[in-house]
N, C-alpha and C positions, 0 to 999 in steps of 0.2 A: 504493500500500500504506500511505498515511498513515492512522493509526488515531485520533489525537486532535488536535483543533484548539482553541486558546485564543483567544477573541475579546476583544481589549482596545481596539478602536476601532470607531466606528459604521460600518456598511456597509448598503447597500440595493440593491434591484433586481438587475441582472444580476451585479454583482460579488459580492453576497452569495450568490446561487444557485450561482455558479461555485465559490466557496470551500466551500460546503456539499457540493457534488457531489464535490469532491476528497477530502474526508475520509470521505464516505459511500460511496465507490466500492467495489463488491464485487470481491474478488480472491482466487481460490483458496479458502482456508478462512476468509477475512475476509468476514463477513456484513453488516457495517455499520461505522459510526464513531461517535465521541463528540465532541460540541461542548461546550466549557466557556465559558459566556457570562458575561463580567465587566461588560459595559456595557448589557445589556438589548436584545437584537435581536429579541425575540419579535414585536413589532408589525411591524417591518420585514420579517421573514421571512414573516409571514402575508400582508402586502400583496404581497410578491414571489410567493408561492405562488398568490395570487388572479389574478396576471397570466398563469398558465398558460392556454393556449388549450384549447378543447374537444378538439382533436386530441391535445394532450399528455396530458390526463387519460385519454383513451381508450387511448392507447398505454402509458402508464406507471402508470395506476391512480390511485385517490383517495389523496391524501396523508394523510388522516385515518386513523390506525392503528385507531381504533375501528370505522371503516367497512370496512376492508380486511383487515388482518392478523388481528384477533380472530375475525371470522366464518370466515376460512380455517382458523384454528386449531381452532375448534369443529367445522368440517366434517371435518378430517383426524382429529380425536380420535374422532369417531363412526365413521369408516372403520376405524380401528385396533381399536376396540371390536368392530365387526362381524366383523373378521377373526379375532378371538379368541373368537368365539361357540363355545361348547362347552368352553371352558376357564375355570375359575373362578380368577382371580388375586387375589381380594379379600384373601387372607391377606397379600399383599405390602403392602397399604395399611395394615394394622393389626397385623400379626404381628411376632414377634421377628426377630432377625438370621437365624437358621437358617431360619425360614419364608420370609423374603424371598429368601434364596439359593435355596431349593427352588422358589419361584415363578418365579424367573428361569430356572433350568435347565429347569423344567417347561414354561415358555412356549416356550423354544427347541425343546424336544423335541416339543411340540404342533405347531408350524409345520413342523418337519422331517418329521413323520409325514404331514402333508398332502401334502408334495412327493412322498413315496413313492406315495401313493394317486393322485396326479395325474401319474404318470410319462409318460402318453401325451399330455399337453397340451404346447403350445409353452412354452418357458421363460418368455416374457413374460406368460403367462396363469396361471402357477402362483401359488398363494397366497403362497408364500415370497417370490417376486420382487415381487409387488404390495405385500406388506407392507413390504419393505425400502424401496421407493420412497415409499410413503405415510407411513411413520414418519419418513423423512428430511424430507419436506414438513412434517410435524407439528413436528419440531424447529426447522425454519427459521421457521415461523410463530410459534412460542412465543418465539423470540429477539427478535421484533419487538413482542410484546405481553405479556411476562411480568408486567409490573406490573398488568395487568388480570385476571390469572388467580389464583384462590385457591390456597392451599398444597396442599390435597388434590388438586386437578386437576393442579397442577405435578408432584406426586408420581406420579400416574398416568401422565402424559406421560413422566416420567423412566423409568418401568418400560418403556414401549414403546421408548424410545430405547436402553435397556440391552440389551433383547432384540435389537433391530436390530443393535447393535454386535457382539454375540456371534455372530449369524447371519452377518454379513459376514465376520468374522474366521475363523469355522469353515469357511465355504464358499469362501474364496479358495484358489487353487491353491498348490502347494508352493513356488512362487517368491515368494509373498507374505511379509508380515511374520510373525514367529513369534508364537504365541499364548501369552503368559506370564501367570501368575497375578498378579504385582504390577501389571501394566498393566491387567488386567481390573478388579482391585479399586480401583485408582486412578481408573479411568474411572467406575466405579459410584459411588464416593464423591464424585467431582466433580459428577456429575449430580444426586445426591441431597442434597448438603451443605446446601441451603437448607431441606430438609424433614425431615431426620433428624439434626440436629446432636446431639440429646440421646440418640440411640440407638446411636451409634458406627459404625464402619466395617463394612460387609458383607464377609465373606471367603468366596468360593466355594470349595468343596472345601478347607476350611481345614486339613485333615489331610494335604494333599499338599505337596510341596516348592515351591521358588520357580518351577519351570517344569515343564510337562507333559513327560515324557520317556518314550520307548519303552524306554529302558534301565533303567528303575526298575521292578522286579518288583512292588513294593508298589503303585505307581500302576496297573499293568496289572490287578492284582487288584481295585483300587477300580473301575476302568472295567467290569470283568466283572460286578460286583455292582450297578452303577447301575440305578436304577429307570427312568430316562429312556433307554430303549434307542435311540431315534432319535438322541438327542444323543451317546450312546456310539459309535454307528456313525460319525457325522460327525467326532467328535473323533479316533477311531482313523484314519479315512481321511485326515484332514488331517495328522496326525503322520507317518504312513507316507509320504504324498506329499512332505512336507518332507524326509524322510530320503532318498527316492529322488532328489529334486532335488540333494541333496548328492552322491550317487553319480554323478549325471549329469555332474558336473564332474570326477570323479576316477576312476571305475571303470565302464567301458562295459558290461561283462558283467553286473555286479550290477544296474546301473540298468535294463537291458533285462529281466532276469529278474524283478525285483520290480515293474516297471511292468506287465508282462504279467499277473502274478498278481493285482495289485490291480484292474486293469481287468476281468479275467475275473470276479473275485469280485463286484465292484460291478454288473457287467452281470447276473449271475445274481440278485443281490439285487433290482435294479430291475425285472427281468422276473418277479418273484414266485417264483423257484425256490429262494430261501433266505428263511427267516424272520429276524426281528430277532436272535433268539438264535443262530441258525446263522451269520449273517454276522458277528456279533461274535466268535464262536469262530474263524471263519476268519481274521478280521483280527488277533485276538490271536495265533494261530499264526504268521501272517506277521510280526507285530511281534517275536515271539521269534526267528524265523529271521533277521531283520535285526539283532537284538541279537547273535546268535551270529556272524553274518557280520562285524559290526563288531569283534569280538574275535579273528577268525580270524588276522589278520596277526601279532598278538603271539604266538599259539600256534605259528605256523609259523616264527617268527623272521624275518619279512619286514616291510619298511617298507610304507607305503600304496602307494607307486609300484610296488614289487616285487610286492605282492599283486595289483595290477591286471593285471600281465603274467602272473602265475601263473594268474589266472582266465581270461585270454585263451587261454593254452596248454592249460588243462584244461577248456575249455568242452565238448568231447566227453567224455562220462563215461568212455568206454573208456580214455582216456589214462592215468588214474591206475592202471589195471590193467597197463599196459605198462611202467611205470617204477617203480623203487623210490622211496620218499618222498624220501630224501636226494638222489637223482639229479634229481628234478623241481625241488627247491629250488635245486640247483646250476645247472641249466639256466636257471631264472628269473633268478637273480642275474647269470649271464653275459650273458643277453639284455638285462637292464636296463643293465648297464655298457656293452655294445656300442652300444645306442641312445643313451645319454647322451653317449658319446664321439664319435659320428659325426654328430650333428645340428648343423646350422648355422642361422643366422638365416633365417627364412622358407623353410625347406626344404620345408614342406608346400605351398607355393605354386608350386614349380618341379617340373615333371614329371620332369626328369632326376634331381633330388635324391630325389624320391619313389621312382623306379625303383631308385636306388642303395640306398636304405634297405630296399626289398623284397628286393633281392638279398642283402644282408647277413643279413636274418632267415631267408630261405630256405636260405642256405648253412649257417647255424648249426643249423637244424632238421634238415637232411639229415645233418650230421655226427653228430647225436645220434639218428639213425634215427627221426625223427618219422614217423608213418604217412603215406605219399604221398596217400592218399585224403582226408585232412583237412588237408593241407599248405596249400593255397591259402586255405581259410577261416581257418586259423590266422594266416597271414601278413596277410590283410586285417584281421582283428580286432586284431592287434598294432599294425599301422600306424594304424588308427583310434584305438586307445588312445593311441598315441604322440602323435597330433595334439592330444590333450586335455592333454598334459603342459605345464606351464609351466617352461621351462628358463631359469632366471635367469642361469646361467653363459653360455649362448649369447647371451642378450640383452646381457650386459655386454661380451662379446667383439665 
């Protein structure tokens, strides 16, 4: 992972090549290295490079950047241009900040739209997948020959990389990194700083807060009014998936419910049963349901843990009709305390301990006259929810 090497004494042959190889080794996000030459090793390096065998050149490529990286850059640039056929992004190259932002979101929207039209193709053959791969190769080639590329072309390559970055972040699942405005803007500015120093920082959706949030009604309204409908769909889908992944760690019933809804909605959309406008409205409705669910515990006077067990007990809709509201709240709190006080370390890994927990839950539900026909399902849901609990007290004991 050595990034920079300072050469202060003469080297040649194998020793020189080995030293260069150490600093130039590719590792994770490291695409190369920097050599600071204080003594003049250019001729020695050229001689050492000429000692490469024909086999080495065949395996590792021509060391001349002008003969290798630059043609590869030109090739990948043409590929990216071809993949954008049908979308005019020239306003990005000469427009103001607002036009640049629109071209980025418009480009993302354009490629997402192709994915919908290509829903029957294997993922590897979809335009979006191909673009992400080719744009990354373009970025890698540019990093090796940027000094040979004019400013206008670097600016165009930066556009392709920005669109790729947004696509990757939008289409990762809920367990991925959050998609925040400061990060996007920082990334864009970093990519374009050599080309637009005089034009300032681009701010995408500059009238939105610091992070896209399902719990911000103003943001949801902005999404509903976006012209880039494919982008709006993916943005909503990503945000909902992220929130579902949060519930998956804390609330079994809600995570299952919202997962099923989003899966069903997206399946209907991809099968052509919903238009862009219709799927956006469905996702906005689901987003509002999630926002309401997020505030439900506070309205009921329950903690997040208690709310999870409340949801487990009231999973059958008829349960709320059989009990008074206050009675359900009391049962939930009693159940939560019962489970908290009777769990031991690794109880979920011991069948005898699991059976004991099931008996406790079953006994409590019987005492409160929980319907027999829903008893076993309720017990199983409660135990499954309990397994998701992180009991710091039990761990300390």
